[in-house]
N, C-alpha and C positions, 0 to 999 in steps of 0.2 A: 211373452217371455216372463214378465213379472207375474202374470196369472199362474203360469206353470210352476214358477219358483215357490209361490205360496202353496200350491197344491202339494208339491213334494214335501214341503215343510210340515204341512198339516198331516200328511200320511205318515211321516216319520214320527211325529209326536203321538199320533193316534196308536200306531202299532207298538211304540215304546210303552205307552200306557197299558195296552192290553197285555203285553208280555210281563210287565211289572205286576199287574193285577193277578195273573196266573201264578207267578212265582210266590208272591206274598200270601195268597189265599190257600194254595194247594201244595206248595213244595217246601218253602222255607219255614223253619221253626220261628217262634216269636223272638227268640234271642238272636237271630241272625241280624247282622248290621243293616241289611236292606230293609227287613221288616221293621226294625227299630226306627230307621230313618223315615219310612213312609208313615208309620203309625204315631211317632212321637216328635222326632226332630223337625220334619218338614212342616207340620201344622204350626209348631212354635215359631219357626222362622218366618212363615207367611204372615203370621199375626203380629209379629214384632213391631211393624210400623204403626199399628193402631194403638189407641189409648187403652188403658186398663178397662174403662167403661165399655168401649166398643168390643174389646176382646171378650169380655164376659157375655155381652149380648150375642156375639157370634157363636160362642160356646153353647149358649142356651138354645140358639136356633139349631145348631148341629145336634145337640142332645135331644131336642124334640123330634128331629127328623129320624135319627138313628135309634134312639132308646125309648121313644114313646109311641104308643099306637096312633097312627095318623095316616090319611089317605094320599099323602104327597107323592110317594113313589108309585102308588097305584095309578095316579093321574098321569105321571110321567110315562109309565108303561103303556097306558091306553093311547097317549099322544104319539109315542114312538111307533107302536104297531099300526095304528090307524094311518099315520102319515106315510109310513113305508108302503102300506097296501094301496093308499091313494096314488102314490108315485107310480106303482106298477100299473094301476088301472089307466092313469092318464098318459104315461109315456111308454109302457111296455105292451099293453093290450093292442094298441093300434099296429105295432110292429108284428105281433102275432097274427093279426088279420092280414097283413101284407104277405106273410109267408103262405097264406092259404088262398090267395087269389091267382088269377091267370096272367097278371101283369108281368110276372117274372117267371117265365116258363123254364128257364135254365138254372134255377136256383139250386144251391146245394144245402141250404139251411131250411128246414121245415119244422115248425113248432105246431103240433096239432091243436086245433081250436078247443078241444075239450080241456086243455090246461086252464082256460079262462074259468070254466065252471069248477074245476078242481081247486083253483085258487080261492074261490068263494068258500068251498068246504073247509079248506085248511084255515082260512081266516076265522070261520065260525068255530072250529075246533079250538083254536087258540083262546078265543074269548070264553068258550064253555069251560075249558079246563082252568082258566084263570078264575072264573066264577066259583067252580067247585073247590079249588084250593083256598080261595079267599074266605069263603063263607061256611066251610065245613069245620066244625070244632075239632081240635086236636085231642079233646078229652079234658075233663076237669076233675082233678082229685080233691075231694073234700073228706071230712071225717065219715060222712055217710056213704061215699062211693069207694072207700078203700077196698071192700071185698070184691067189687067189680074189677078193679085194676090190679089187685094183688095176685098176679099169675106167674111170677118169677121168683126164684130163690135168691137169697143174698149170696154174693160171691166172696164177701170179705176182702175184696180188692177195691172195687169202685163203690160198692154199696154194702152197708152193714145195717143191722136193725137198730134204729134210733128214732128219736122224735125230731122233726124238722123245727129249727129254731124260729122260723118265720110263721109257718102255718100252725104250729103247736100240735100237730098230729103226726102219725107214723109216716116216715119217709119210705114209700113203697119202692122196691127194687126197680131200677131203670128210670125212675121219675126224677124231675128236677123242678125247682121253683124258678119260673120265668119272671124276671123282674120287669120285663117290658109289659106283659099282660097282667102281671101280679096274680098269677095262678100257678098251682102245682100241676105240671103237665106229665101224664103217664108216657113212658118210653119217649122222653123228650129228645128231639133231634136238634132243632135250632129255631130261632125266630127269623122269618123272612120279611124284609121290608117291602119287597116287590108285591107281596100279596097281603101285607099288613096282618099277618097271622102267625101264631106259633105252629110249628110242625111237630106233630107227635103221633101217638099210637093210632088214633082214629082218622087222621087225614094225610098220613105220610104217603099212602097209595095214590091219592089225588095229586099231591105235590110231585110225586114221581111221574105221573101221567102228564102233568103240566110242563115239566122241564123236557120230557121226552118228546111231546108234541112240538114244543118250540125249537128243539134241536132239528126235528124233521122240517119244520117250517123254514128255518134259516138255511138249511141245506137245499131245500127245494127252491126257495127264493133266490139263492146264489146261482143255482143252475139256470133258472128261468131268465133272470136278468142278464146273465152272461151269454145265453143263447140270443137274446135280443141284440146285444152289442155285437155279437158275431154276425148277425144278420145285417146290421148297419154297415159293418166292414165289407161284407160281400155286395150289398146293394149299391154302395157308393164307391166300390172298387178301391178301398183305402190302401190295400197292399200293393196295388199296381199304379197308383197315381204319383204325380210329381207335386212337390210342395214348395211354396215360396215363402221366404222369410218376410216379415213386415218391413224390414229395413232394406229389402231388395236383394240383388245378387243372383247367383245362379240357382236353378231349381234343385231341390234336394230329393233324393230317392227315398221311398218309404222304408222305415225301420221301426222297431218297437218304440223308441223314444218319440219319434215324430207322430206315429199313429196314436199313442197314448195322449200326447198333447192335444191332438185334434179332437179325440173323443172327450177329453176332459173339458174342452171348451164347448163342443156342440152337443154332447150327451151327458152333461154333468149329473142330472138326477139319477139316471141309470147307473152311471159309474159310482155314485155315492151309495146306491143300493147294493151293488156288488161288494164294495168295501165293507159296508155295515154288516151285510149278511155273512160275508166270508169271515171277518174278524170275530163277530159275536157268535157265529156258528162254531168256530174253533173253541171259544171259551165255553160255550154251552155243552159241546161234546165232552170236554174235560170234566165239567160239572156232572153230567149224566154218568160218565165212566166212574167218577168218584163215588156217587151214590149207589151205583150198581155194585161196586166193590164192597162198600161197607155193609150194604144190605145182604149180600151173599155171604159175608163173614159174620153176620149176626151182631152188627154194631150200629149205633147211631152216630151222627156227627159229633155230638157231645162226648160219647164214649170213645170215639176215634182219637180225639185230642187227649182224653184222660189216659188212654192206653199208651199214647206216645210219651206222656210224662212218667207213667209207671215203668216203661222200658228204660227211660233215662235214669230213673231212680235205681233200678235193678243193676244197670251197668256201673253206676257209681258205687253202689253197695258191694258189688262183686269185686271191683277193683280195690276198694278199701279193705275188704277181708283178705284178699290175696296179698296185699302189701303189709298186713299186720304181722307182728311177730307171733310165734306159736302160743306164748303165754297170754297174748292179748286177744286170742280168738275165743269166741263163745260158741254156744250150740247153734244148730241150724234154726233159722227163723221159721216158726210154725204159723202159717197164714190162717189155719183153721181157727186159731185163738184170737184173731184180730177183733178189736173192739172199736176201731176207727177205720174209715176209708183210707186206703193208701194215699189217695189224692185228697188233701185236706181242705183246699180252698176252691170253692166253686168259681167257675168262670162263665161269663155270658157268651153264648155262641150265636152268631148271626150268619146270614147266607153269604156274606162277603168277608167276614173277619171274625176273629175270636178275641175275647178279652185278654187281660194281662196274664202272663204265665202263672200257672198254678204252682203252689208250693207243696211238696210232698210232706205229708203229715209226719211230724217227728215221732208221734206216738206209735207209728207203724214199725219202728225199729225194735222196740222191746215191749212185750205184752204181759209178762208175768214177773213181778219184782221178786217173788220167792225163788224163782228158778234161774233168772238171768241177772248177772251183775251189769249195771249200767255202763261200767267202764270197759266191758268186753265188746269186741266187734263181732256181730253175729254174721253167720253165713246166710246170705239171702236165699240160697238154694236155687232151684230152677225157676225160670220166668213163669209167673202164674199164667194159667190158661183161661181163655174166655169161655166160661161155662154156658154162655148164651148162644154160642156157635154150635148149632145142631145139624149142620150140613146145608149145602146151598139151597136145595129145594124146600126144606122145611123153613129155613130162614126167610126165603122169598115168600113162602106161603103165609108166614106171620105178618108180612107187610100187606099182602093182598087181602088176607082174612084175619084181622087183628084178634087176639085172644079175648079181649074185652067185649067183642061183638058176637062171639060164638055162643050158641044156645047152651051147650055144655062146655064150660070153659076148660081149656087145656091147662094142666098144671095148677088147678085151683088148690089153694092151701100151701103153695110153694113159699108164698110170703107169709107175713104174720098179720093178724088183725091189729087195729090200733091199740086196743087194750093190752094184748099180749106183748106187743113191741114195747109199749110204755113200761109195763111191769118188768120186762127183761132188761130194759135200759136202766131202770131204777136199781135193779139188783146189781148190775155191773158197777154203778156209781157207789153203792153201799160197800161192795167188795173192795173197791179201790180205797175208800176211806178207811176201812178196817186195816188194810195193809199199811197205810201211811201211819196210822196210830200204833 
């Protein structure tokens, strides 16, 4: 009974953690109280009993694991996948063999023996896609490789022509400086701690294959381990047996609660496999669905969160304009004249979280001092469109066949070379100085 109570407690905590992870990572904005609690309040509360010295050490360890290139999460991944497959070989495969013998001629459960060989193939695919996504470069933007990756136009919303303050060369459209790997990544998506690699233009396809294969593996493992447990129930007649309590008393008829307690005690490894594969399969399915959605819409993870901030800015600006008096209203905001990104503060994007909320660039509100009075409230106009969304099939084609790897690059010249961008940026700065004077 005590064993069962601990099992129920563990399952409750486990599924609560999974649901919270899904909400914080994929559903709730950074400003939501739950996100703020998980990302800020909870860590501070947990570290409160420790001395300042120990707290700083714990923060350093956390910073190393999450924000520095290291193989820790890769080792954990290998340990989880290997131990799960070992559990299936040791406890599941003998049960598959039992369903293929003549010892139980009247059985209703039959798991074909070829699933054992199929399991090896799935296991090998997991490791192969893990290797591809871990060791394939996302691309590396340098002053010399700008022409190779400059295949998109500036949208004046998320990207404008300017020099990156960190790398000191042109900020190519859809690129971002990744502080974890300390590189400028073309079509940056996020940094994934599980593969210890940045995900960008040249390896996003392998990352997609990696998560897709693992979603299939988890679904397949859930089904296979569940079928093994179903066979145990049939072989041992668990649903027609009588059960006795350890404290004595009358026999108890079989029901869900009693059978689950029995399985939890006698078939714990397989039950654990069902729970792990089921819960993580649900999370992975959501992750795959998210990446399919943004890929089909011509976005990266980095751009998805930026667009969310732009939409929030647009809603606030629209409301501010509608609430303004007629004499306080200025002309419509012309996004084609933007000199700064609408989103002014870069955030770090990881596979399970994003950095602090970005601030919308104040310079995006008024662009031409000669034409617009700073005291007037501008009409933001319609919500800007994502110019990188070229339709589902072309968007997916750019993932499978990146522009930078094509022999004849599509859209070459859409961006600017480093020298041209630098000169245009200097001209804009000179123009602003003349206006101020």
